[in-house]
PyMOL CGO cylinders between C-alpha atoms (Angstrom):
from pymol import cmd
from pymol.cgo import CYLINDER

trace = [
    CYLINDER, -52.20, -14.36, -19.37, -55.32, -13.28, -21.28, 0.3, 1, 1, 1, 1, 1, 1,
    CYLINDER, -55.32, -13.28, -21.28, -56.41, -10.96, -18.42, 0.3, 1, 1, 1, 1, 1, 1,
    CYLINDER, -56.41, -10.96, -18.42, -52.93, -9.41, -18.32, 0.3, 1, 1, 1, 1, 1, 1,
    CYLINDER, -52.93, -9.41, -18.32, -53.09, -8.77, -22.07, 0.3, 1, 1, 1, 1, 1, 1,
    CYLINDER, -53.09, -8.77, -22.07, -56.59, -7.34, -21.69, 0.3, 1, 1, 1, 1, 1, 1,
    CYLINDER, -56.59, -7.34, -21.69, -55.54, -4.90, -19.00, 0.3, 1, 1, 1, 1, 1, 1,
    CYLINDER, -55.54, -4.90, -19.00, -52.52, -3.87, -21.09, 0.3, 1, 1, 1, 1, 1, 1,
    CYLINDER, -52.52, -3.87, -21.09, -54.77, -3.27, -24.09, 0.3, 1, 1, 1, 1, 1, 1,
    CYLINDER, -54.77, -3.27, -24.09, -57.18, -1.32, -21.90, 0.3, 1, 1, 1, 1, 1, 1,
    CYLINDER, -57.18, -1.32, -21.90, -54.32, 0.85, -20.64, 0.3, 1, 1, 1, 1, 1, 1,
    CYLINDER, -54.32, 0.85, -20.64, -53.23, 1.63, -24.20, 0.3, 1, 1, 1, 1, 1, 1,
    CYLINDER, -53.23, 1.63, -24.20, -56.78, 2.56, -25.21, 0.3, 1, 1, 1, 1, 1, 1,
    CYLINDER, -56.78, 2.56, -25.21, -57.10, 4.84, -22.16, 0.3, 1, 1, 1, 1, 1, 1,
    CYLINDER, -57.10, 4.84, -22.16, -53.68, 6.37, -22.85, 0.3, 1, 1, 1, 1, 1, 1,
    CYLINDER, -53.68, 6.37, -22.85, -54.75, 7.11, -26.45, 0.3, 1, 1, 1, 1, 1, 1,
    CYLINDER, -54.75, 7.11, -26.45, -57.93, 8.67, -24.98, 0.3, 1, 1, 1, 1, 1, 1,
    CYLINDER, -57.93, 8.67, -24.98, -60.11, 6.27, -26.97, 0.3, 1, 1, 1, 1, 1, 1,
    CYLINDER, -60.11, 6.27, -26.97, -61.95, 5.01, -23.88, 0.3, 1, 1, 1, 1, 1, 1,
    CYLINDER, -61.95, 5.01, -23.88, -62.40, 6.01, -20.26, 0.3, 1, 1, 1, 1, 1, 1,
    CYLINDER, -62.40, 6.01, -20.26, -61.75, 3.90, -17.17, 0.3, 1, 1, 1, 1, 1, 1,
    CYLINDER, -61.75, 3.90, -17.17, -65.51, 3.43, -16.94, 0.3, 1, 1, 1, 1, 1, 1,
    CYLINDER, -65.51, 3.43, -16.94, -65.63, 2.12, -20.51, 0.3, 1, 1, 1, 1, 1, 1,
    CYLINDER, -65.63, 2.12, -20.51, -62.81, -0.27, -19.69, 0.3, 1, 1, 1, 1, 1, 1,
    CYLINDER, -62.81, -0.27, -19.69, -64.65, -1.55, -16.62, 0.3, 1, 1, 1, 1, 1, 1,
    CYLINDER, -64.65, -1.55, -16.62, -67.83, -2.16, -18.62, 0.3, 1, 1, 1, 1, 1, 1,
    CYLINDER, -67.83, -2.16, -18.62, -65.80, -3.82, -21.39, 0.3, 1, 1, 1, 1, 1, 1,
    CYLINDER, -65.80, -3.82, -21.39, -64.02, -6.09, -18.90, 0.3, 1, 1, 1, 1, 1, 1,
    CYLINDER, -64.02, -6.09, -18.90, -67.37, -7.10, -17.37, 0.3, 1, 1, 1, 1, 1, 1,
    CYLINDER, -67.37, -7.10, -17.37, -68.71, -7.96, -20.83, 0.3, 1, 1, 1, 1, 1, 1,
    CYLINDER, -68.71, -7.96, -20.83, -65.46, -9.80, -21.63, 0.3, 1, 1, 1, 1, 1, 1,
    CYLINDER, -65.46, -9.80, -21.63, -65.84, -11.93, -18.48, 0.3, 1, 1, 1, 1, 1, 1,
    CYLINDER, -65.84, -11.93, -18.48, -69.51, -12.68, -19.19, 0.3, 1, 1, 1, 1, 1, 1,
    CYLINDER, -69.51, -12.68, -19.19, -69.14, -13.64, -22.84, 0.3, 1, 1, 1, 1, 1, 1,
    CYLINDER, -69.14, -13.64, -22.84, -65.58, -14.92, -23.00, 0.3, 1, 1, 1, 1, 1, 1,
    CYLINDER, -65.58, -14.92, -23.00, -64.92, -12.86, -26.12, 0.3, 1, 1, 1, 1, 1, 1,
    CYLINDER, -64.92, -12.86, -26.12, -61.79, -10.75, -26.40, 0.3, 1, 1, 1, 1, 1, 1,
    CYLINDER, -61.79, -10.75, -26.40, -61.81, -7.39, -24.63, 0.3, 1, 1, 1, 1, 1, 1,
    CYLINDER, -61.81, -7.39, -24.63, -61.45, -5.54, -27.92, 0.3, 1, 1, 1, 1, 1, 1,
    CYLINDER, -61.45, -5.54, -27.92, -64.48, -7.30, -29.38, 0.3, 1, 1, 1, 1, 1, 1,
    CYLINDER, -64.48, -7.30, -29.38, -66.47, -6.39, -26.27, 0.3, 1, 1, 1, 1, 1, 1,
    CYLINDER, -66.47, -6.39, -26.27, -65.47, -2.74, -26.51, 0.3, 1, 1, 1, 1, 1, 1,
    CYLINDER, -65.47, -2.74, -26.51, -66.46, -2.64, -30.19, 0.3, 1, 1, 1, 1, 1, 1,
    CYLINDER, -66.46, -2.64, -30.19, -69.77, -4.37, -29.48, 0.3, 1, 1, 1, 1, 1, 1,
    CYLINDER, -69.77, -4.37, -29.48, -70.50, -1.86, -26.73, 0.3, 1, 1, 1, 1, 1, 1,
    CYLINDER, -70.50, -1.86, -26.73, -69.80, 0.97, -29.17, 0.3, 1, 1, 1, 1, 1, 1,
    CYLINDER, -69.80, 0.97, -29.17, -66.85, 2.43, -27.25, 0.3, 1, 1, 1, 1, 1, 1,
    CYLINDER, -66.85, 2.43, -27.25, -64.24, 2.01, -30.01, 0.3, 1, 1, 1, 1, 1, 1,
    CYLINDER, -64.24, 2.01, -30.01, -64.08, 1.31, -33.72, 0.3, 1, 1, 1, 1, 1, 1,
    CYLINDER, -64.08, 1.31, -33.72, -62.33, -1.66, -35.28, 0.3, 1, 1, 1, 1, 1, 1,
    CYLINDER, -62.33, -1.66, -35.28, -59.41, 0.45, -36.55, 0.3, 1, 1, 1, 1, 1, 1,
    CYLINDER, -59.41, 0.45, -36.55, -58.89, 1.86, -33.03, 0.3, 1, 1, 1, 1, 1, 1,
    CYLINDER, -58.89, 1.86, -33.03, -58.60, -1.67, -31.68, 0.3, 1, 1, 1, 1, 1, 1,
    CYLINDER, -58.60, -1.67, -31.68, -56.07, -2.82, -34.25, 0.3, 1, 1, 1, 1, 1, 1,
    CYLINDER, -56.07, -2.82, -34.25, -54.00, 0.33, -33.84, 0.3, 1, 1, 1, 1, 1, 1,
    CYLINDER, -54.00, 0.33, -33.84, -53.81, -0.32, -30.07, 0.3, 1, 1, 1, 1, 1, 1,
    CYLINDER, -53.81, -0.32, -30.07, -53.07, -4.03, -30.59, 0.3, 1, 1, 1, 1, 1, 1,
    CYLINDER, -53.07, -4.03, -30.59, -50.25, -3.06, -32.94, 0.3, 1, 1, 1, 1, 1, 1,
    CYLINDER, -50.25, -3.06, -32.94, -48.71, -0.99, -30.19, 0.3, 1, 1, 1, 1, 1, 1,
    CYLINDER, -48.71, -0.99, -30.19, -49.26, -3.71, -27.57, 0.3, 1, 1, 1, 1, 1, 1,
    CYLINDER, -49.26, -3.71, -27.57, -47.81, -6.51, -29.70, 0.3, 1, 1, 1, 1, 1, 1,
    CYLINDER, -47.81, -6.51, -29.70, -45.18, -4.40, -31.45, 0.3, 1, 1, 1, 1, 1, 1,
    CYLINDER, -45.18, -4.40, -31.45, -46.42, -5.73, -34.80, 0.3, 1, 1, 1, 1, 1, 1,
    CYLINDER, -46.42, -5.73, -34.80, -47.12, -3.37, -37.71, 0.3, 1, 1, 1, 1, 1, 1,
    CYLINDER, -47.12, -3.37, -37.71, -50.76, -2.52, -38.42, 0.3, 1, 1, 1, 1, 1, 1,
    CYLINDER, -50.76, -2.52, -38.42, -51.66, -1.88, -42.03, 0.3, 1, 1, 1, 1, 1, 1,
    CYLINDER, -51.66, -1.88, -42.03, -54.77, -0.65, -43.77, 0.3, 1, 1, 1, 1, 1, 1,
    CYLINDER, -54.77, -0.65, -43.77, -55.22, -2.94, -46.73, 0.3, 1, 1, 1, 1, 1, 1,
    CYLINDER, -55.22, -2.94, -46.73, -57.27, -0.30, -48.55, 0.3, 1, 1, 1, 1, 1, 1,
    CYLINDER, -57.27, -0.30, -48.55, -54.16, 1.85, -48.75, 0.3, 1, 1, 1, 1, 1, 1,
    CYLINDER, -54.16, 1.85, -48.75, -51.82, -0.66, -50.40, 0.3, 1, 1, 1, 1, 1, 1,
    CYLINDER, -51.82, -0.66, -50.40, -51.63, -2.31, -53.79, 0.3, 1, 1, 1, 1, 1, 1,
    CYLINDER, -51.63, -2.31, -53.79, -50.98, -6.06, -53.83, 0.3, 1, 1, 1, 1, 1, 1,
    CYLINDER, -50.98, -6.06, -53.83, -49.06, -7.66, -56.70, 0.3, 1, 1, 1, 1, 1, 1,
    CYLINDER, -49.06, -7.66, -56.70, -50.91, -10.47, -58.48, 0.3, 1, 1, 1, 1, 1, 1,
    CYLINDER, -50.91, -10.47, -58.48, -47.82, -12.69, -58.20, 0.3, 1, 1, 1, 1, 1, 1,
    CYLINDER, -47.82, -12.69, -58.20, -48.30, -12.79, -54.42, 0.3, 1, 1, 1, 1, 1, 1,
    CYLINDER, -48.30, -12.79, -54.42, -51.89, -13.92, -54.81, 0.3, 1, 1, 1, 1, 1, 1,
    CYLINDER, -51.89, -13.92, -54.81, -50.80, -16.87, -56.95, 0.3, 1, 1, 1, 1, 1, 1,
    CYLINDER, -50.80, -16.87, -56.95, -48.80, -18.25, -54.02, 0.3, 1, 1, 1, 1, 1, 1,
    CYLINDER, -48.80, -18.25, -54.02, -51.78, -18.54, -51.65, 0.3, 1, 1, 1, 1, 1, 1,
    CYLINDER, -51.78, -18.54, -51.65, -55.09, -19.81, -53.07, 0.3, 1, 1, 1, 1, 1, 1,
    CYLINDER, -55.09, -19.81, -53.07, -58.37, -18.09, -52.26, 0.3, 1, 1, 1, 1, 1, 1,
    CYLINDER, -58.37, -18.09, -52.26, -59.52, -21.08, -50.18, 0.3, 1, 1, 1, 1, 1, 1,
    CYLINDER, -59.52, -21.08, -50.18, -56.57, -20.60, -47.79, 0.3, 1, 1, 1, 1, 1, 1,
    CYLINDER, -56.57, -20.60, -47.79, -57.04, -16.84, -47.60, 0.3, 1, 1, 1, 1, 1, 1,
    CYLINDER, -57.04, -16.84, -47.60, -60.74, -17.27, -46.83, 0.3, 1, 1, 1, 1, 1, 1,
    CYLINDER, -60.74, -17.27, -46.83, -60.40, -20.18, -44.42, 0.3, 1, 1, 1, 1, 1, 1,
    CYLINDER, -60.40, -20.18, -44.42, -57.63, -18.59, -42.36, 0.3, 1, 1, 1, 1, 1, 1,
    CYLINDER, -57.63, -18.59, -42.36, -58.90, -15.01, -42.81, 0.3, 1, 1, 1, 1, 1, 1,
    CYLINDER, -58.90, -15.01, -42.81, -55.52, -13.78, -44.06, 0.3, 1, 1, 1, 1, 1, 1,
    CYLINDER, -55.52, -13.78, -44.06, -54.36, -11.76, -47.05, 0.3, 1, 1, 1, 1, 1, 1,
    CYLINDER, -54.36, -11.76, -47.05, -50.96, -12.28, -48.68, 0.3, 1, 1, 1, 1, 1, 1,
    CYLINDER, -50.96, -12.28, -48.68, -49.49, -8.83, -49.31, 0.3, 1, 1, 1, 1, 1, 1,
    CYLINDER, -49.49, -8.83, -49.31, -45.81, -9.15, -50.17, 0.3, 1, 1, 1, 1, 1, 1,
    CYLINDER, -45.81, -9.15, -50.17, -43.29, -11.68, -51.39, 0.3, 1, 1, 1, 1, 1, 1,
    CYLINDER, -43.29, -11.68, -51.39, -39.58, -11.09, -51.02, 0.3, 1, 1, 1, 1, 1, 1,
    CYLINDER, -39.58, -11.09, -51.02, -37.21, -13.91, -51.88, 0.3, 1, 1, 1, 1, 1, 1,
    CYLINDER, -37.21, -13.91, -51.88, -38.34, -16.80, -49.65, 0.3, 1, 1, 1, 1, 1, 1,
    CYLINDER, -38.34, -16.80, -49.65, -40.59, -14.78, -47.32, 0.3, 1, 1, 1, 1, 1, 1,
    CYLINDER, -40.59, -14.78, -47.32, -44.30, -14.11, -47.65, 0.3, 1, 1, 1, 1, 1, 1,
    CYLINDER, -44.30, -14.11, -47.65, -45.87, -11.32, -45.62, 0.3, 1, 1, 1, 1, 1, 1,
    CYLINDER, -45.87, -11.32, -45.62, -49.50, -11.88, -44.73, 0.3, 1, 1, 1, 1, 1, 1,
    CYLINDER, -49.50, -11.88, -44.73, -52.05, -9.57, -43.15, 0.3, 1, 1, 1, 1, 1, 1,
    CYLINDER, -52.05, -9.57, -43.15, -54.02, -11.25, -40.37, 0.3, 1, 1, 1, 1, 1, 1,
    CYLINDER, -54.02, -11.25, -40.37, -56.35, -10.27, -37.56, 0.3, 1, 1, 1, 1, 1, 1,
    CYLINDER, -56.35, -10.27, -37.56, -54.42, -12.55, -35.19, 0.3, 1, 1, 1, 1, 1, 1,
    CYLINDER, -54.42, -12.55, -35.19, -50.66, -12.47, -35.75, 0.3, 1, 1, 1, 1, 1, 1,
    CYLINDER, -50.66, -12.47, -35.75, -50.11, -14.71, -32.70, 0.3, 1, 1, 1, 1, 1, 1,
    CYLINDER, -50.11, -14.71, -32.70, -52.04, -17.63, -34.21, 0.3, 1, 1, 1, 1, 1, 1,
    CYLINDER, -52.04, -17.63, -34.21, -49.06, -19.96, -34.64, 0.3, 1, 1, 1, 1, 1, 1,
    CYLINDER, -49.06, -19.96, -34.64, -51.16, -22.76, -36.11, 0.3, 1, 1, 1, 1, 1, 1,
    CYLINDER, -51.16, -22.76, -36.11, -52.33, -20.59, -38.99, 0.3, 1, 1, 1, 1, 1, 1,
    CYLINDER, -52.33, -20.59, -38.99, -48.83, -19.30, -39.66, 0.3, 1, 1, 1, 1, 1, 1,
    CYLINDER, -48.83, -19.30, -39.66, -47.45, -22.85, -39.61, 0.3, 1, 1, 1, 1, 1, 1,
    CYLINDER, -47.45, -22.85, -39.61, -50.18, -24.13, -41.96, 0.3, 1, 1, 1, 1, 1, 1,
    CYLINDER, -50.18, -24.13, -41.96, -49.48, -21.35, -44.45, 0.3, 1, 1, 1, 1, 1, 1,
    CYLINDER, -49.48, -21.35, -44.45, -45.72, -21.93, -44.15, 0.3, 1, 1, 1, 1, 1, 1,
    CYLINDER, -45.72, -21.93, -44.15, -46.14, -25.66, -44.80, 0.3, 1, 1, 1, 1, 1, 1,
    CYLINDER, -46.14, -25.66, -44.80, -48.51, -25.16, -47.72, 0.3, 1, 1, 1, 1, 1, 1,
    CYLINDER, -48.51, -25.16, -47.72, -46.66, -22.33, -49.45, 0.3, 1, 1, 1, 1, 1, 1,
    CYLINDER, -46.66, -22.33, -49.45, -43.08, -23.34, -48.71, 0.3, 1, 1, 1, 1, 1, 1,
    CYLINDER, -43.08, -23.34, -48.71, -42.27, -19.75, -47.74, 0.3, 1, 1, 1, 1, 1, 1,
    CYLINDER, -42.27, -19.75, -47.74, -41.21, -18.27, -44.44, 0.3, 1, 1, 1, 1, 1, 1,
    CYLINDER, -41.21, -18.27, -44.44, -44.18, -16.29, -43.15, 0.3, 1, 1, 1, 1, 1, 1,
    CYLINDER, -44.18, -16.29, -43.15, -44.20, -12.89, -41.52, 0.3, 1, 1, 1, 1, 1, 1,
    CYLINDER, -44.20, -12.89, -41.52, -47.48, -11.52, -40.23, 0.3, 1, 1, 1, 1, 1, 1,
    CYLINDER, -47.48, -11.52, -40.23, -48.75, -7.98, -39.93, 0.3, 1, 1, 1, 1, 1, 1,
    CYLINDER, -48.75, -7.98, -39.93, -51.95, -6.88, -38.28, 0.3, 1, 1, 1, 1, 1, 1,
    CYLINDER, -51.95, -6.88, -38.28, -55.02, -5.86, -40.30, 0.3, 1, 1, 1, 1, 1, 1,
    CYLINDER, -55.02, -5.86, -40.30, -58.69, -5.38, -39.47, 0.3, 1, 1, 1, 1, 1, 1,
    CYLINDER, -58.69, -5.38, -39.47, -60.85, -8.40, -40.18, 0.3, 1, 1, 1, 1, 1, 1,
    CYLINDER, -60.85, -8.40, -40.18, -63.25, -6.32, -42.28, 0.3, 1, 1, 1, 1, 1, 1,
    CYLINDER, -63.25, -6.32, -42.28, -60.31, -5.03, -44.36, 0.3, 1, 1, 1, 1, 1, 1,
    CYLINDER, -60.31, -5.03, -44.36, -59.09, -8.59, -44.93, 0.3, 1, 1, 1, 1, 1, 1,
    CYLINDER, -59.09, -8.59, -44.93, -62.54, -9.73, -46.12, 0.3, 1, 1, 1, 1, 1, 1,
    CYLINDER, -62.54, -9.73, -46.12, -62.79, -6.74, -48.44, 0.3, 1, 1, 1, 1, 1, 1,
    CYLINDER, -62.79, -6.74, -48.44, -59.30, -7.34, -49.84, 0.3, 1, 1, 1, 1, 1, 1,
    CYLINDER, -59.30, -7.34, -49.84, -60.13, -11.02, -50.49, 0.3, 1, 1, 1, 1, 1, 1,
    CYLINDER, -60.13, -11.02, -50.49, -63.20, -9.94, -52.45, 0.3, 1, 1, 1, 1, 1, 1,
    CYLINDER, -63.20, -9.94, -52.45, -61.23, -7.29, -54.36, 0.3, 1, 1, 1, 1, 1, 1,
    CYLINDER, -61.23, -7.29, -54.36, -58.13, -9.29, -55.26, 0.3, 1, 1, 1, 1, 1, 1,
    CYLINDER, -58.13, -9.29, -55.26, -59.47, -12.82, -55.56, 0.3, 1, 1, 1, 1, 1, 1,
    CYLINDER, -59.47, -12.82, -55.56, -62.69, -11.62, -57.20, 0.3, 1, 1, 1, 1, 1, 1,
    CYLINDER, -62.69, -11.62, -57.20, -64.96, -13.70, -55.03, 0.3, 1, 1, 1, 1, 1, 1,
    CYLINDER, -64.96, -13.70, -55.03, -68.59, -12.80, -54.43, 0.3, 1, 1, 1, 1, 1, 1,
    CYLINDER, -68.59, -12.80, -54.43, -69.61, -12.14, -50.84, 0.3, 1, 1, 1, 1, 1, 1,
    CYLINDER, -69.61, -12.14, -50.84, -71.75, -15.27, -50.60, 0.3, 1, 1, 1, 1, 1, 1,
    CYLINDER, -71.75, -15.27, -50.60, -68.92, -17.48, -51.87, 0.3, 1, 1, 1, 1, 1, 1,
    CYLINDER, -68.92, -17.48, -51.87, -66.54, -16.01, -49.29, 0.3, 1, 1, 1, 1, 1, 1,
    CYLINDER, -66.54, -16.01, -49.29, -69.02, -16.76, -46.53, 0.3, 1, 1, 1, 1, 1, 1,
    CYLINDER, -69.02, -16.76, -46.53, -69.36, -20.36, -47.75, 0.3, 1, 1, 1, 1, 1, 1,
    CYLINDER, -69.36, -20.36, -47.75, -65.58, -20.81, -47.84, 0.3, 1, 1, 1, 1, 1, 1,
    CYLINDER, -65.58, -20.81, -47.84, -65.05, -19.15, -44.45, 0.3, 1, 1, 1, 1, 1, 1,
    CYLINDER, -65.05, -19.15, -44.45, -67.69, -21.31, -42.81, 0.3, 1, 1, 1, 1, 1, 1,
    CYLINDER, -67.69, -21.31, -42.81, -66.02, -24.54, -43.91, 0.3, 1, 1, 1, 1, 1, 1,
    CYLINDER, -66.02, -24.54, -43.91, -64.55, -26.36, -40.92, 0.3, 1, 1, 1, 1, 1, 1,
    CYLINDER, -64.55, -26.36, -40.92, -61.17, -28.04, -40.55, 0.3, 1, 1, 1, 1, 1, 1,
    CYLINDER, -61.17, -28.04, -40.55, -62.96, -31.38, -40.86, 0.3, 1, 1, 1, 1, 1, 1,
    CYLINDER, -62.96, -31.38, -40.86, -64.28, -30.31, -44.26, 0.3, 1, 1, 1, 1, 1, 1,
    CYLINDER, -64.28, -30.31, -44.26, -60.73, -29.54, -45.38, 0.3, 1, 1, 1, 1, 1, 1,
    CYLINDER, -60.73, -29.54, -45.38, -59.40, -32.93, -44.26, 0.3, 1, 1, 1, 1, 1, 1,
    CYLINDER, -59.40, -32.93, -44.26, -62.27, -35.17, -45.35, 0.3, 1, 1, 1, 1, 1, 1,
    CYLINDER, -62.27, -35.17, -45.35, -63.88, -33.63, -48.46, 0.3, 1, 1, 1, 1, 1, 1,
    CYLINDER, -63.88, -33.63, -48.46, -65.38, -36.97, -49.54, 0.3, 1, 1, 1, 1, 1, 1,
    CYLINDER, -65.38, -36.97, -49.54, -68.02, -36.61, -46.81, 0.3, 1, 1, 1, 1, 1, 1,
    CYLINDER, -68.02, -36.61, -46.81, -69.28, -33.35, -48.35, 0.3, 1, 1, 1, 1, 1, 1,
    CYLINDER, -69.28, -33.35, -48.35, -71.08, -32.94, -51.64, 0.3, 1, 1, 1, 1, 1, 1,
    CYLINDER, -71.08, -32.94, -51.64, -69.05, -29.81, -52.41, 0.3, 1, 1, 1, 1, 1, 1,
    CYLINDER, -69.05, -29.81, -52.41, -65.39, -29.47, -51.46, 0.3, 1, 1, 1, 1, 1, 1,
    CYLINDER, -65.39, -29.47, -51.46, -63.51, -26.24, -50.93, 0.3, 1, 1, 1, 1, 1, 1,
    CYLINDER, -63.51, -26.24, -50.93, -61.76, -26.77, -54.26, 0.3, 1, 1, 1, 1, 1, 1,
    CYLINDER, -61.76, -26.77, -54.26, -65.12, -26.93, -56.00, 0.3, 1, 1, 1, 1, 1, 1,
    CYLINDER, -65.12, -26.93, -56.00, -66.33, -23.81, -54.21, 0.3, 1, 1, 1, 1, 1, 1,
    CYLINDER, -66.33, -23.81, -54.21, -63.18, -21.95, -55.18, 0.3, 1, 1, 1, 1, 1, 1,
    CYLINDER, -63.18, -21.95, -55.18, -63.56, -23.06, -58.81, 0.3, 1, 1, 1, 1, 1, 1,
    CYLINDER, -63.56, -23.06, -58.81, -67.18, -21.88, -58.83, 0.3, 1, 1, 1, 1, 1, 1,
    CYLINDER, -67.18, -21.88, -58.83, -66.20, -18.43, -57.62, 0.3, 1, 1, 1, 1, 1, 1,
    CYLINDER, -66.20, -18.43, -57.62, -66.38, -15.62, -60.12, 0.3, 1, 1, 1, 1, 1, 1,
    CYLINDER, -66.38, -15.62, -60.12, -62.80, -14.66, -60.81, 0.3, 1, 1, 1, 1, 1, 1,
]
cmd.load_cgo(trace, "trace")
């Protein structure tokens, strides 16, 4: 299934004239060697930019792609999803309508993340696609967290979230220490 998705993505990138067939072949070879996603391989090889990838993925998945730098997010939305969730799951809440929260994510097919946010927030969750770098920047901008604090929060594992008593500093404490 992953190879089929990769070849579909490659076809879209070629159709948009963002890469050549040769670039795709080199990207697929790198993808097979490293196990990383084709898009990540193509970016690493310098053939495409991150925004090119997400634009093509949007077309492939038929999920809207947004540039977080171009939208304004209401503070009321941010109150519904704490910074620790946004950082841990690498998502950004962007809109709240009635009982539905729209989140920007780099992986809108990650059902586990969507389910976790749905369970925590109590809202139905709709995902849109956004570049990972845009999500990190939006978290810094809207939650007011310093870059080093974001990295600490992002690098916390699931085990740390479940068993905070084994750590000297929990995610809650890190979030409280953040400059807001």
